[in-house]
PDB file of the backbone (N, CA, C, O) and the ligand in Angstrom, with CONECT records:
HET     CA  A 101       1
ATOM      1  N   MET A   1     -16.361   8.145 -62.922  1.00  0.00           N
ATOM      2  CA  MET A   1     -17.080   9.599 -63.077  1.00  0.00           C
ATOM      3  C   MET A   1     -16.844  10.624 -61.798  1.00  0.00           C
ATOM      4  O   MET A   1     -17.112  10.396 -60.619  1.00  0.00           O
ATOM      5  N   THR A   2     -16.388  11.566 -62.249  1.00  0.00           N
ATOM      6  CA  THR A   2     -16.059  12.581 -61.020  1.00  0.00           C
ATOM      7  C   THR A   2     -17.127  13.657 -60.989  1.00  0.00           C
ATOM      8  O   THR A   2     -16.985  14.590 -60.198  1.00  0.00           O
ATOM      9  N   THR A   3     -18.167  13.605 -61.770  1.00  0.00           N
ATOM     10  CA  THR A   3     -19.206  14.671 -61.813  1.00  0.00           C
ATOM     11  C   THR A   3     -19.754  14.758 -60.376  1.00  0.00           C
ATOM     12  O   THR A   3     -20.098  13.854 -59.615  1.00  0.00           O
ATOM     13  N   ARG A   4     -19.741  16.194 -60.203  1.00  0.00           N
ATOM     14  CA  ARG A   4     -20.265  16.501 -58.801  1.00  0.00           C
ATOM     15  C   ARG A   4     -21.818  16.676 -58.843  1.00  0.00           C
ATOM     16  O   ARG A   4     -22.372  17.334 -59.724  1.00  0.00           O
ATOM     17  N   PRO A   5     -22.403  16.119 -57.952  1.00  0.00           N
ATOM     18  CA  PRO A   5     -23.895  16.214 -57.730  1.00  0.00           C
ATOM     19  C   PRO A   5     -24.380  17.567 -57.921  1.00  0.00           C
ATOM     20  O   PRO A   5     -23.742  18.494 -57.422  1.00  0.00           O
ATOM     21  N   THR A   6     -25.410  17.780 -58.569  1.00  0.00           N
ATOM     22  CA  THR A   6     -26.252  19.064 -58.723  1.00  0.00           C
ATOM     23  C   THR A   6     -27.302  19.088 -57.553  1.00  0.00           C
ATOM     24  O   THR A   6     -27.554  18.210 -56.728  1.00  0.00           O
ATOM     25  N   GLU A   7     -27.831  20.310 -57.708  1.00  0.00           N
ATOM     26  CA  GLU A   7     -29.019  20.657 -56.998  1.00  0.00           C
ATOM     27  C   GLU A   7     -30.185  19.565 -57.290  1.00  0.00           C
ATOM     28  O   GLU A   7     -30.910  19.103 -56.409  1.00  0.00           O
ATOM     29  N   ASP A   8     -30.255  19.206 -58.751  1.00  0.00           N
ATOM     30  CA  ASP A   8     -31.215  18.264 -59.194  1.00  0.00           C
ATOM     31  C   ASP A   8     -30.890  16.916 -58.562  1.00  0.00           C
ATOM     32  O   ASP A   8     -31.808  16.268 -58.061  1.00  0.00           O
ATOM     33  N   ASP A   9     -29.685  16.469 -58.556  1.00  0.00           N
ATOM     34  CA  ASP A   9     -29.245  15.444 -58.133  1.00  0.00           C
ATOM     35  C   ASP A   9     -29.616  15.235 -56.572  1.00  0.00           C
ATOM     36  O   ASP A   9     -30.067  14.146 -56.219  1.00  0.00           O
ATOM     37  N   LEU A  10     -29.451  16.140 -55.764  1.00  0.00           N
ATOM     38  CA  LEU A  10     -29.859  16.180 -54.426  1.00  0.00           C
ATOM     39  C   LEU A  10     -31.363  16.041 -53.991  1.00  0.00           C
ATOM     40  O   LEU A  10     -31.801  15.564 -52.944  1.00  0.00           O
ATOM     41  N   VAL A  11     -32.062  16.591 -55.087  1.00  0.00           N
ATOM     42  CA  VAL A  11     -33.521  16.577 -54.967  1.00  0.00           C
ATOM     43  C   VAL A  11     -34.008  15.057 -55.347  1.00  0.00           C
ATOM     44  O   VAL A  11     -34.967  14.510 -54.802  1.00  0.00           O
ATOM     45  N   ALA A  12     -33.272  14.516 -56.274  1.00  0.00           N
ATOM     46  CA  ALA A  12     -33.529  13.311 -56.606  1.00  0.00           C
ATOM     47  C   ALA A  12     -33.329  12.065 -55.594  1.00  0.00           C
ATOM     48  O   ALA A  12     -34.096  11.149 -55.297  1.00  0.00           O
ATOM     49  N   LEU A  13     -32.038  12.365 -55.182  1.00  0.00           N
ATOM     50  CA  LEU A  13     -31.576  11.420 -54.031  1.00  0.00           C
ATOM     51  C   LEU A  13     -32.611  11.689 -52.765  1.00  0.00           C
ATOM     52  O   LEU A  13     -33.009  10.720 -52.119  1.00  0.00           O
ATOM     53  N   PHE A  14     -32.966  12.815 -52.481  1.00  0.00           N
ATOM     54  CA  PHE A  14     -33.890  13.276 -51.412  1.00  0.00           C
ATOM     55  C   PHE A  14     -35.121  12.461 -51.571  1.00  0.00           C
ATOM     56  O   PHE A  14     -35.592  11.728 -50.700  1.00  0.00           O
ATOM     57  N   THR A  15     -35.662  12.681 -52.917  1.00  0.00           N
ATOM     58  CA  THR A  15     -36.932  12.171 -53.237  1.00  0.00           C
ATOM     59  C   THR A  15     -37.016  10.509 -53.147  1.00  0.00           C
ATOM     60  O   THR A  15     -37.954   9.920 -52.610  1.00  0.00           O
ATOM     61  N   ARG A  16     -36.088   9.982 -53.649  1.00  0.00           N
ATOM     62  CA  ARG A  16     -36.041   8.585 -53.489  1.00  0.00           C
ATOM     63  C   ARG A  16     -35.967   7.944 -52.259  1.00  0.00           C
ATOM     64  O   ARG A  16     -36.552   6.898 -51.979  1.00  0.00           O
ATOM     65  N   ALA A  17     -35.103   8.707 -51.391  1.00  0.00           N
ATOM     66  CA  ALA A  17     -34.891   8.229 -50.102  1.00  0.00           C
ATOM     67  C   ALA A  17     -36.339   8.412 -49.174  1.00  0.00           C
ATOM     68  O   ALA A  17     -36.587   7.688 -48.210  1.00  0.00           O
ATOM     69  N   ASP A  18     -37.111   9.357 -49.581  1.00  0.00           N
ATOM     70  CA  ASP A  18     -38.205   9.930 -48.820  1.00  0.00           C
ATOM     71  C   ASP A  18     -39.502   8.787 -49.162  1.00  0.00           C
ATOM     72  O   ASP A  18     -40.479   9.077 -49.853  1.00  0.00           O
ATOM     73  N   LEU A  19     -39.303   7.640 -48.611  1.00  0.00           N
ATOM     74  CA  LEU A  19     -40.193   6.688 -48.831  1.00  0.00           C
ATOM     75  C   LEU A  19     -41.595   6.998 -48.452  1.00  0.00           C
ATOM     76  O   LEU A  19     -42.567   6.599 -49.094  1.00  0.00           O
ATOM     77  N   GLY A  20     -41.658   7.745 -47.351  1.00  0.00           N
ATOM     78  CA  GLY A  20     -43.117   8.111 -46.815  1.00  0.00           C
ATOM     79  C   GLY A  20     -43.629   9.191 -47.580  1.00  0.00           C
ATOM     80  O   GLY A  20     -44.799   9.542 -47.430  1.00  0.00           O
ATOM     81  N   GLY A  21     -42.862   9.761 -48.395  1.00  0.00           N
ATOM     82  CA  GLY A  21     -43.388  10.665 -49.376  1.00  0.00           C
ATOM     83  C   GLY A  21     -43.837  12.088 -48.693  1.00  0.00           C
ATOM     84  O   GLY A  21     -44.548  12.872 -49.321  1.00  0.00           O
ATOM     85  N   ASP A  22     -43.362  12.379 -47.327  1.00  0.00           N
ATOM     86  CA  ASP A  22     -43.648  13.507 -46.536  1.00  0.00           C
ATOM     87  C   ASP A  22     -42.771  14.595 -46.593  1.00  0.00           C
ATOM     88  O   ASP A  22     -42.878  15.464 -45.728  1.00  0.00           O
ATOM     89  N   GLN A  23     -41.884  14.698 -47.505  1.00  0.00           N
ATOM     90  CA  GLN A  23     -40.843  15.646 -47.816  1.00  0.00           C
ATOM     91  C   GLN A  23     -39.895  15.734 -46.507  1.00  0.00           C
ATOM     92  O   GLN A  23     -39.390  16.812 -46.194  1.00  0.00           O
ATOM     93  N   ARG A  24     -39.716  14.778 -45.898  1.00  0.00           N
ATOM     94  CA  ARG A  24     -38.734  14.765 -44.891  1.00  0.00           C
ATOM     95  C   ARG A  24     -38.203  13.444 -44.677  1.00  0.00           C
ATOM     96  O   ARG A  24     -38.823  12.472 -45.106  1.00  0.00           O
ATOM     97  N   LEU A  25     -37.016  13.299 -43.997  1.00  0.00           N
ATOM     98  CA  LEU A  25     -36.362  11.963 -43.852  1.00  0.00           C
ATOM     99  C   LEU A  25     -36.334  11.701 -42.504  1.00  0.00           C
ATOM    100  O   LEU A  25     -35.963  12.569 -41.713  1.00  0.00           O
ATOM    101  N   ASP A  26     -36.727  10.469 -42.102  1.00  0.00           N
ATOM    102  CA  ASP A  26     -36.333  10.057 -40.618  1.00  0.00           C
ATOM    103  C   ASP A  26     -35.001   9.122 -40.774  1.00  0.00           C
ATOM    104  O   ASP A  26     -34.493   8.786 -41.843  1.00  0.00           O
ATOM    105  N   LEU A  27     -34.582   8.800 -39.547  1.00  0.00           N
ATOM    106  CA  LEU A  27     -33.383   8.160 -39.400  1.00  0.00           C
ATOM    107  C   LEU A  27     -33.111   7.143 -40.473  1.00  0.00           C
ATOM    108  O   LEU A  27     -32.092   7.075 -41.161  1.00  0.00           O
ATOM    109  N   MET A  28     -34.164   6.363 -40.519  1.00  0.00           N
ATOM    110  CA  MET A  28     -33.957   5.024 -41.477  1.00  0.00           C
ATOM    111  C   MET A  28     -34.019   5.559 -42.844  1.00  0.00           C
ATOM    112  O   MET A  28     -33.340   4.886 -43.621  1.00  0.00           O
ATOM    113  N   GLU A  29     -34.606   6.533 -43.368  1.00  0.00           N
ATOM    114  CA  GLU A  29     -34.480   7.142 -44.759  1.00  0.00           C
ATOM    115  C   GLU A  29     -33.157   7.749 -45.070  1.00  0.00           C
ATOM    116  O   GLU A  29     -32.592   7.592 -46.152  1.00  0.00           O
ATOM    117  N   PHE A  30     -32.622   8.541 -43.947  1.00  0.00           N
ATOM    118  CA  PHE A  30     -31.406   9.174 -44.004  1.00  0.00           C
ATOM    119  C   PHE A  30     -30.458   7.992 -44.255  1.00  0.00           C
ATOM    120  O   PHE A  30     -29.648   8.094 -45.176  1.00  0.00           O
ATOM    121  N   THR A  31     -30.498   6.843 -43.483  1.00  0.00           N
ATOM    122  CA  THR A  31     -29.568   5.751 -43.829  1.00  0.00           C
ATOM    123  C   THR A  31     -29.488   5.256 -45.120  1.00  0.00           C
ATOM    124  O   THR A  31     -28.452   4.861 -45.654  1.00  0.00           O
ATOM    125  N   LEU A  32     -30.747   5.285 -45.687  1.00  0.00           N
ATOM    126  CA  LEU A  32     -30.895   4.822 -47.183  1.00  0.00           C
ATOM    127  C   LEU A  32     -30.022   5.798 -48.064  1.00  0.00           C
ATOM    128  O   LEU A  32     -29.366   5.327 -48.993  1.00  0.00           O
ATOM    129  N   VAL A  33     -30.006   6.996 -47.820  1.00  0.00           N
ATOM    130  CA  VAL A  33     -29.312   7.877 -48.642  1.00  0.00           C
ATOM    131  C   VAL A  33     -27.706   7.527 -48.561  1.00  0.00           C
ATOM    132  O   VAL A  33     -27.062   7.427 -49.604  1.00  0.00           O
ATOM    133  N   LEU A  34     -27.223   7.384 -47.553  1.00  0.00           N
ATOM    134  CA  LEU A  34     -25.838   7.012 -47.032  1.00  0.00           C
ATOM    135  C   LEU A  34     -25.613   5.700 -47.840  1.00  0.00           C
ATOM    136  O   LEU A  34     -24.516   5.545 -48.377  1.00  0.00           O
ATOM    137  N   ASP A  35     -26.455   4.866 -47.947  1.00  0.00           N
ATOM    138  CA  ASP A  35     -26.139   3.604 -48.359  1.00  0.00           C
ATOM    139  C   ASP A  35     -26.069   3.910 -50.051  1.00  0.00           C
ATOM    140  O   ASP A  35     -25.211   3.367 -50.746  1.00  0.00           O
ATOM    141  N   GLU A  36     -27.014   4.783 -50.570  1.00  0.00           N
ATOM    142  CA  GLU A  36     -26.928   4.996 -51.996  1.00  0.00           C
ATOM    143  C   GLU A  36     -25.658   5.630 -52.385  1.00  0.00           C
ATOM    144  O   GLU A  36     -25.090   5.320 -53.432  1.00  0.00           O
ATOM    145  N   LEU A  37     -25.115   6.672 -51.418  1.00  0.00           N
ATOM    146  CA  LEU A  37     -23.941   7.332 -51.712  1.00  0.00           C
ATOM    147  C   LEU A  37     -22.681   6.435 -51.459  1.00  0.00           C
ATOM    148  O   LEU A  37     -21.555   6.815 -51.778  1.00  0.00           O
ATOM    149  N   GLY A  38     -22.950   5.131 -50.824  1.00  0.00           N
ATOM    150  CA  GLY A  38     -21.857   4.287 -50.739  1.00  0.00           C
ATOM    151  C   GLY A  38     -20.872   4.737 -49.598  1.00  0.00           C
ATOM    152  O   GLY A  38     -19.672   4.465 -49.564  1.00  0.00           O
ATOM    153  N   LEU A  39     -21.652   5.551 -48.568  1.00  0.00           N
ATOM    154  CA  LEU A  39     -20.876   5.915 -47.431  1.00  0.00           C
ATOM    155  C   LEU A  39     -20.910   4.839 -46.291  1.00  0.00           C
ATOM    156  O   LEU A  39     -21.930   4.271 -45.900  1.00  0.00           O
ATOM    157  N   ALA A  40     -19.704   4.655 -45.841  1.00  0.00           N
ATOM    158  CA  ALA A  40     -19.518   3.711 -44.992  1.00  0.00           C
ATOM    159  C   ALA A  40     -19.443   4.365 -43.468  1.00  0.00           C
ATOM    160  O   ALA A  40     -18.441   4.234 -42.764  1.00  0.00           O
ATOM    161  N   TRP A  41     -20.555   5.039 -43.075  1.00  0.00           N
ATOM    162  CA  TRP A  41     -20.674   5.580 -41.809  1.00  0.00           C
ATOM    163  C   TRP A  41     -21.180   4.517 -40.817  1.00  0.00           C
ATOM    164  O   TRP A  41     -22.066   3.729 -41.145  1.00  0.00           O
ATOM    165  N   THR A  42     -20.581   4.506 -39.544  1.00  0.00           N
ATOM    166  CA  THR A  42     -21.279   3.615 -38.643  1.00  0.00           C
ATOM    167  C   THR A  42     -22.539   4.053 -38.258  1.00  0.00           C
ATOM    168  O   THR A  42     -23.003   5.163 -38.519  1.00  0.00           O
ATOM    169  N   ARG A  43     -23.079   3.181 -37.644  1.00  0.00           N
ATOM    170  CA  ARG A  43     -24.429   3.488 -37.063  1.00  0.00           C
ATOM    171  C   ARG A  43     -24.409   4.911 -36.159  1.00  0.00           C
ATOM    172  O   ARG A  43     -25.254   5.805 -36.204  1.00  0.00           O
ATOM    173  N   ALA A  44     -23.310   4.861 -35.402  1.00  0.00           N
ATOM    174  CA  ALA A  44     -23.328   5.993 -34.532  1.00  0.00           C
ATOM    175  C   ALA A  44     -22.865   7.307 -35.167  1.00  0.00           C
ATOM    176  O   ALA A  44     -23.189   8.424 -34.764  1.00  0.00           O
ATOM    177  N   GLU A  45     -22.128   7.059 -36.133  1.00  0.00           N
ATOM    178  CA  GLU A  45     -21.674   8.348 -37.079  1.00  0.00           C
ATOM    179  C   GLU A  45     -22.937   8.920 -37.721  1.00  0.00           C
ATOM    180  O   GLU A  45     -23.123  10.135 -37.799  1.00  0.00           O
ATOM    181  N   THR A  46     -23.826   7.980 -38.192  1.00  0.00           N
ATOM    182  CA  THR A  46     -25.073   8.231 -38.959  1.00  0.00           C
ATOM    183  C   THR A  46     -25.999   8.986 -38.047  1.00  0.00           C
ATOM    184  O   THR A  46     -26.557   9.982 -38.508  1.00  0.00           O
ATOM    185  N   GLN A  47     -26.257   8.575 -36.641  1.00  0.00           N
ATOM    186  CA  GLN A  47     -26.975   8.912 -35.868  1.00  0.00           C
ATOM    187  C   GLN A  47     -26.594  10.382 -35.421  1.00  0.00           C
ATOM    188  O   GLN A  47     -27.388  11.291 -35.180  1.00  0.00           O
ATOM    189  N   ASP A  48     -25.190  10.427 -35.361  1.00  0.00           N
ATOM    190  CA  ASP A  48     -24.633  11.730 -34.907  1.00  0.00           C
ATOM    191  C   ASP A  48     -24.887  12.913 -36.040  1.00  0.00           C
ATOM    192  O   ASP A  48     -25.207  14.063 -35.741  1.00  0.00           O
ATOM    193  N   ARG A  49     -24.682  12.420 -37.435  1.00  0.00           N
ATOM    194  CA  ARG A  49     -24.945  13.420 -38.358  1.00  0.00           C
ATOM    195  C   ARG A  49     -26.267  13.619 -38.639  1.00  0.00           C
ATOM    196  O   ARG A  49     -26.552  14.642 -39.260  1.00  0.00           O
ATOM    197  N   PHE A  50     -27.191  12.819 -38.299  1.00  0.00           N
ATOM    198  CA  PHE A  50     -28.630  13.056 -38.392  1.00  0.00           C
ATOM    199  C   PHE A  50     -29.045  14.054 -37.548  1.00  0.00           C
ATOM    200  O   PHE A  50     -29.812  14.936 -37.933  1.00  0.00           O
ATOM    201  N   GLU A  51     -28.488  13.982 -36.121  1.00  0.00           N
ATOM    202  CA  GLU A  51     -28.970  14.846 -35.188  1.00  0.00           C
ATOM    203  C   GLU A  51     -28.261  16.175 -35.418  1.00  0.00           C
ATOM    204  O   GLU A  51     -28.835  17.208 -35.075  1.00  0.00           O
ATOM    205  N   ARG A  52     -27.009  16.219 -35.995  1.00  0.00           N
ATOM    206  CA  ARG A  52     -26.611  17.680 -36.408  1.00  0.00           C
ATOM    207  C   ARG A  52     -27.384  18.143 -37.446  1.00  0.00           C
ATOM    208  O   ARG A  52     -27.816  19.294 -37.372  1.00  0.00           O
ATOM    209  N   ALA A  53     -27.674  17.361 -38.538  1.00  0.00           N
ATOM    210  CA  ALA A  53     -28.516  17.906 -39.733  1.00  0.00           C
ATOM    211  C   ALA A  53     -29.876  18.487 -39.185  1.00  0.00           C
ATOM    212  O   ALA A  53     -30.360  19.461 -39.763  1.00  0.00           O
ATOM    213  N   ASP A  54     -30.477  17.966 -38.159  1.00  0.00           N
ATOM    214  CA  ASP A  54     -31.814  18.247 -37.684  1.00  0.00           C
ATOM    215  C   ASP A  54     -31.787  19.611 -37.022  1.00  0.00           C
ATOM    216  O   ASP A  54     -31.904  19.758 -35.805  1.00  0.00           O
ATOM    217  N   GLY A  55     -31.636  20.537 -37.832  1.00  0.00           N
ATOM    218  CA  GLY A  55     -31.564  22.064 -37.333  1.00  0.00           C
ATOM    219  C   GLY A  55     -32.606  22.291 -36.319  1.00  0.00           C
ATOM    220  O   GLY A  55     -32.336  22.751 -35.210  1.00  0.00           O
ATOM    221  N   ASN A  56     -33.851  21.959 -36.709  1.00  0.00           N
ATOM    222  CA  ASN A  56     -34.985  22.375 -35.870  1.00  0.00           C
ATOM    223  C   ASN A  56     -35.459  21.428 -34.776  1.00  0.00           C
ATOM    224  O   ASN A  56     -36.411  21.588 -34.012  1.00  0.00           O
ATOM    225  N   LEU A  57     -34.561  20.355 -34.857  1.00  0.00           N
ATOM    226  CA  LEU A  57     -34.827  19.298 -33.712  1.00  0.00           C
ATOM    227  C   LEU A  57     -36.271  18.787 -33.777  1.00  0.00           C
ATOM    228  O   LEU A  57     -36.892  18.685 -32.719  1.00  0.00           O
ATOM    229  N   ASP A  58     -36.796  18.489 -34.827  1.00  0.00           N
ATOM    230  CA  ASP A  58     -38.075  17.965 -34.840  1.00  0.00           C
ATOM    231  C   ASP A  58     -38.022  16.437 -35.262  1.00  0.00           C
ATOM    232  O   ASP A  58     -39.067  15.816 -35.455  1.00  0.00           O
ATOM    233  N   GLY A  59     -36.777  15.852 -35.399  1.00  0.00           N
ATOM    234  CA  GLY A  59     -36.643  14.425 -35.708  1.00  0.00           C
ATOM    235  C   GLY A  59     -36.642  13.950 -36.981  1.00  0.00           C
ATOM    236  O   GLY A  59     -36.633  12.763 -37.305  1.00  0.00           O
ATOM    237  N   TYR A  60     -36.652  15.043 -37.807  1.00  0.00           N
ATOM    238  CA  TYR A  60     -36.804  14.712 -39.319  1.00  0.00           C
ATOM    239  C   TYR A  60     -35.713  15.497 -40.056  1.00  0.00           C
ATOM    240  O   TYR A  60     -35.273  16.511 -39.515  1.00  0.00           O
ATOM    241  N   ILE A  61     -35.243  15.109 -41.248  1.00  0.00           N
ATOM    242  CA  ILE A  61     -34.554  16.012 -42.035  1.00  0.00           C
ATOM    243  C   ILE A  61     -35.370  16.624 -43.182  1.00  0.00           C
ATOM    244  O   ILE A  61     -35.937  15.940 -44.034  1.00  0.00           O
ATOM    245  N   SER A  62     -35.387  17.898 -43.141  1.00  0.00           N
ATOM    246  CA  SER A  62     -36.178  18.420 -44.235  1.00  0.00           C
ATOM    247  C   SER A  62     -35.103  18.557 -45.463  1.00  0.00           C
ATOM    248  O   SER A  62     -33.898  18.342 -45.334  1.00  0.00           O
ATOM    249  N   PHE A  63     -35.758  18.958 -46.694  1.00  0.00           N
ATOM    250  CA  PHE A  63     -34.822  19.113 -47.901  1.00  0.00           C
ATOM    251  C   PHE A  63     -33.664  20.141 -47.609  1.00  0.00           C
ATOM    252  O   PHE A  63     -32.512  20.000 -48.021  1.00  0.00           O
ATOM    253  N   GLU A  64     -34.114  21.181 -46.854  1.00  0.00           N
ATOM    254  CA  GLU A  64     -33.101  22.239 -46.621  1.00  0.00           C
ATOM    255  C   GLU A  64     -31.982  21.619 -45.683  1.00  0.00           C
ATOM    256  O   GLU A  64     -30.785  21.728 -45.951  1.00  0.00           O
ATOM    257  N   GLU A  65     -32.429  21.007 -44.647  1.00  0.00           N
ATOM    258  CA  GLU A  65     -31.382  20.438 -43.783  1.00  0.00           C
ATOM    259  C   GLU A  65     -30.607  19.445 -44.498  1.00  0.00           C
ATOM    260  O   GLU A  65     -29.461  19.192 -44.129  1.00  0.00           O
ATOM    261  N   PHE A  66     -31.164  18.828 -45.543  1.00  0.00           N
ATOM    262  CA  PHE A  66     -30.447  17.709 -46.018  1.00  0.00           C
ATOM    263  C   PHE A  66     -29.456  18.294 -46.936  1.00  0.00           C
ATOM    264  O   PHE A  66     -28.321  17.833 -47.055  1.00  0.00           O
ATOM    265  N   ARG A  67     -29.928  19.389 -47.632  1.00  0.00           N
ATOM    266  CA  ARG A  67     -28.751  20.204 -48.418  1.00  0.00           C
ATOM    267  C   ARG A  67     -27.578  20.805 -47.668  1.00  0.00           C
ATOM    268  O   ARG A  67     -26.446  20.963 -48.125  1.00  0.00           O
ATOM    269  N   ALA A  68     -28.012  21.123 -46.436  1.00  0.00           N
ATOM    270  CA  ALA A  68     -26.999  21.886 -45.699  1.00  0.00           C
ATOM    271  C   ALA A  68     -26.033  20.741 -45.281  1.00  0.00           C
ATOM    272  O   ALA A  68     -24.828  20.976 -45.373  1.00  0.00           O
ATOM    273  N   ILE A  69     -26.389  19.680 -44.888  1.00  0.00           N
ATOM    274  CA  ILE A  69     -25.533  18.685 -44.456  1.00  0.00           C
ATOM    275  C   ILE A  69     -24.825  17.998 -45.666  1.00  0.00           C
ATOM    276  O   ILE A  69     -23.723  17.492 -45.453  1.00  0.00           O
ATOM    277  N   MET A  70     -25.305  17.943 -46.781  1.00  0.00           N
ATOM    278  CA  MET A  70     -24.606  17.321 -48.025  1.00  0.00           C
ATOM    279  C   MET A  70     -23.491  18.482 -48.384  1.00  0.00           C
ATOM    280  O   MET A  70     -22.359  18.165 -48.749  1.00  0.00           O
ATOM    281  N   GLU A  71     -23.912  19.861 -48.246  1.00  0.00           N
ATOM    282  CA  GLU A  71     -22.953  20.874 -48.681  1.00  0.00           C
ATOM    283  C   GLU A  71     -21.752  20.824 -47.660  1.00  0.00           C
ATOM    284  O   GLU A  71     -20.617  21.147 -48.009  1.00  0.00           O
ATOM    285  N   SER A  72     -22.042  20.421 -46.429  1.00  0.00           N
ATOM    286  CA  SER A  72     -21.137  20.394 -45.371  1.00  0.00           C
ATOM    287  C   SER A  72     -19.967  19.309 -45.671  1.00  0.00           C
ATOM    288  O   SER A  72     -18.774  19.432 -45.394  1.00  0.00           O
ATOM    289  N   GLN A  73     -20.669  18.117 -46.366  1.00  0.00           N
ATOM    290  CA  GLN A  73     -19.899  17.104 -46.884  1.00  0.00           C
ATOM    291  C   GLN A  73     -19.268  17.172 -48.278  1.00  0.00           C
ATOM    292  O   GLN A  73     -18.586  16.273 -48.768  1.00  0.00           O
ATOM    293  N   GLY A  74     -19.574  18.350 -48.867  1.00  0.00           N
ATOM    294  CA  GLY A  74     -18.764  18.554 -50.133  1.00  0.00           C
ATOM    295  C   GLY A  74     -19.598  18.064 -51.308  1.00  0.00           C
ATOM    296  O   GLY A  74     -19.003  17.985 -52.383  1.00  0.00           O
ATOM    297  N   TRP A  75     -20.964  17.700 -51.268  1.00  0.00           N
ATOM    298  CA  TRP A  75     -21.586  17.032 -52.520  1.00  0.00           C
ATOM    299  C   TRP A  75     -22.458  18.038 -53.137  1.00  0.00           C
ATOM    300  O   TRP A  75     -23.039  17.761 -54.187  1.00  0.00           O
ATOM    301  N   ALA A  76     -22.602  19.218 -52.558  1.00  0.00           N
ATOM    302  CA  ALA A  76     -23.635  20.154 -53.235  1.00  0.00           C
ATOM    303  C   ALA A  76     -23.074  20.489 -54.552  1.00  0.00           C
ATOM    304  O   ALA A  76     -21.878  20.437 -54.840  1.00  0.00           O
ATOM    305  N   GLY A  77     -24.135  20.873 -55.405  1.00  0.00           N
ATOM    306  CA  GLY A  77     -23.924  21.426 -56.817  1.00  0.00           C
ATOM    307  C   GLY A  77     -23.060  22.769 -56.536  1.00  0.00           C
ATOM    308  O   GLY A  77     -23.030  23.290 -55.422  1.00  0.00           O
ATOM    309  N   GLY A  78     -22.382  23.261 -57.625  1.00  0.00           N
ATOM    310  CA  GLY A  78     -21.738  24.342 -57.789  1.00  0.00           C
ATOM    311  C   GLY A  78     -20.311  24.181 -56.985  1.00  0.00           C
ATOM    312  O   GLY A  78     -19.982  23.247 -56.254  1.00  0.00           O
ATOM    313  N   PRO A  79     -19.550  25.371 -57.333  1.00  0.00           N
ATOM    314  CA  PRO A  79     -18.253  25.261 -56.692  1.00  0.00           C
ATOM    315  C   PRO A  79     -18.250  25.309 -55.263  1.00  0.00           C
ATOM    316  O   PRO A  79     -18.959  26.072 -54.607  1.00  0.00           O
ATOM    317  N   LEU A  80     -17.355  24.396 -54.742  1.00  0.00           N
ATOM    318  CA  LEU A  80     -17.050  24.237 -53.297  1.00  0.00           C
ATOM    319  C   LEU A  80     -16.218  25.411 -53.000  1.00  0.00           C
ATOM    320  O   LEU A  80     -15.389  25.880 -53.779  1.00  0.00           O
ATOM    321  N   PRO A  81     -16.517  25.903 -51.703  1.00  0.00           N
ATOM    322  CA  PRO A  81     -15.653  26.970 -51.057  1.00  0.00           C
ATOM    323  C   PRO A  81     -14.403  26.240 -50.646  1.00  0.00           C
ATOM    324  O   PRO A  81     -14.393  25.093 -50.198  1.00  0.00           O
ATOM    325  N   ALA A  82     -13.269  27.063 -50.850  1.00  0.00           N
ATOM    326  CA  ALA A  82     -11.998  26.521 -50.259  1.00  0.00           C
ATOM    327  C   ALA A  82     -12.067  25.961 -48.887  1.00  0.00           C
ATOM    328  O   ALA A  82     -12.717  26.559 -48.030  1.00  0.00           O
ATOM    329  N   ALA A  83     -11.471  24.904 -48.628  1.00  0.00           N
ATOM    330  CA  ALA A  83     -11.491  24.281 -47.310  1.00  0.00           C
ATOM    331  C   ALA A  83     -10.994  25.406 -46.371  1.00  0.00           C
ATOM    332  O   ALA A  83     -10.093  26.101 -46.839  1.00  0.00           O
ATOM    333  N   GLY A  84     -11.386  25.674 -45.248  1.00  0.00           N
ATOM    334  CA  GLY A  84     -10.946  26.493 -44.389  1.00  0.00           C
ATOM    335  C   GLY A  84      -9.399  26.350 -44.016  1.00  0.00           C
ATOM    336  O   GLY A  84      -8.825  25.263 -44.077  1.00  0.00           O
ATOM    337  N   ALA A  85      -8.787  27.500 -43.637  1.00  0.00           N
ATOM    338  CA  ALA A  85      -7.310  27.318 -43.216  1.00  0.00           C
ATOM    339  C   ALA A  85      -6.711  28.695 -43.782  1.00  0.00           C
ATOM    340  O   ALA A  85      -5.514  28.950 -43.646  1.00  0.00           O
TER     341      ALA A  85
HETATM  342 CA    CA A 101     -35.862  18.819 -39.043  1.00  0.00          CA2+
END
C-alpha cells in the first residue's frame, strides 16, 4: 500500500501511542510511534528528533508538535511540498 497517512491517521497514531492519555507523548511513547511506523531510528536519533520536535521544551510532544515532525518526515496528509532545491 502506498496510501499516505491522513490527519486522521496521525490522530489515531498519536492516540494509540499516548498510553498516559494526557494528550502528549513522552520519549517512551514517542518511541512506540516509531516502532509502529517501522522506523529503524537508533536511540540517539530518536532522542535527537524528540528534542527537535519538542518545540516548547516541556519534555513532551503535543499533537501539534507531533504533526510538525511527521510533516517534516513526509508523513502528513495532503500533498507534500516539493523538496527544497
Ligand atoms: Ca512540547
